[in-house]
N, C-alpha and C positions, 0 to 999 in steps of 0.2 A: 525805554530806560537803559543806560551804559551799567555796564557789572564791572565791578571792581573785582583786581585779583588777591588773592589772600596769599600771602607768605609768612614763614613762619620762621624765627631765628634759632641758631641752634641749640641755643638755651630753652626757647618753648618748644624745642622737639624732645629733646632731656625730660622736660616737665610732665610734657604730654604721655611720653613710654611710661612712667614713674606710675598712673594713674589707673584706676580699676574700671573695666571695661563699662561697667554702666555709664563713670562719667564720663569714659570717651566719647561714646556716643551723644549723649545731652551737650557737649562742650562742640565736638563736631555738627551737632544740631545746629545749634545753636549761632555758632560762627558761621556756618555756609550763607546764615540770612544777611549777613554782613558785605556778600556778591550786592547785593541789591540795592541795598542801602546803607552808607557810612554809619549812620546812627538808628541801631538797633533797639526794640524799645525797653531796652532793661540797661543804657548804656551812660553813663556820668564822665562827665570834661573833667578832667584834675587837677586840683588848683596848683601846684607846684609841680612842674614839668619834669623835676628828675628823673621819675621813671619813666613816666609814658604821659601822651596826652588823655586818651580818655580807658575807661576801663567798662567791661563788660558782666555783670551781674549773672550768673547761673548757679540758685544757687547756693552752697557755702561753698562757690569756686569763682574765680576771677582772672578774668583775659586781658592781660595789659594793652594795650596797642596803640599804636598810633597812624594815622591816616595822609596821605598822598594824592590832593584832589588830581591835580595836574595831571599825575601817571595813574589813576586811578589804582591807587594801590593801596590795602591794610595791611600793616606788617606788626605781625602778633609777636611780641617778646616777650611775655611771660604767660606762665599759666599755673594757677595753683591752688591752696585754699586758702581764704580769704586773714585764716589768723598767719600763714605766713608769707603772705605775695606780698607786702610792702617792707619787708626786713631788706 
């Protein structure tokens, strides 16, 4: 099975740096699962493609990302708490 490469936008990097160490570790573990499958267990396809194609649920936090299947790339756009991420 081929692996996907995971890239973060500069906005996602800023979001990630603001998180607590415990949350960072959980998000890192869950997003690394995206290397082998572009559809991890807690993913959901978003209806309005205004923000991103998919979201990954990790507790109270969400990771918004797009998948480029031809290039085998997962591009993480935003990371944040569920109350703030869709604004």
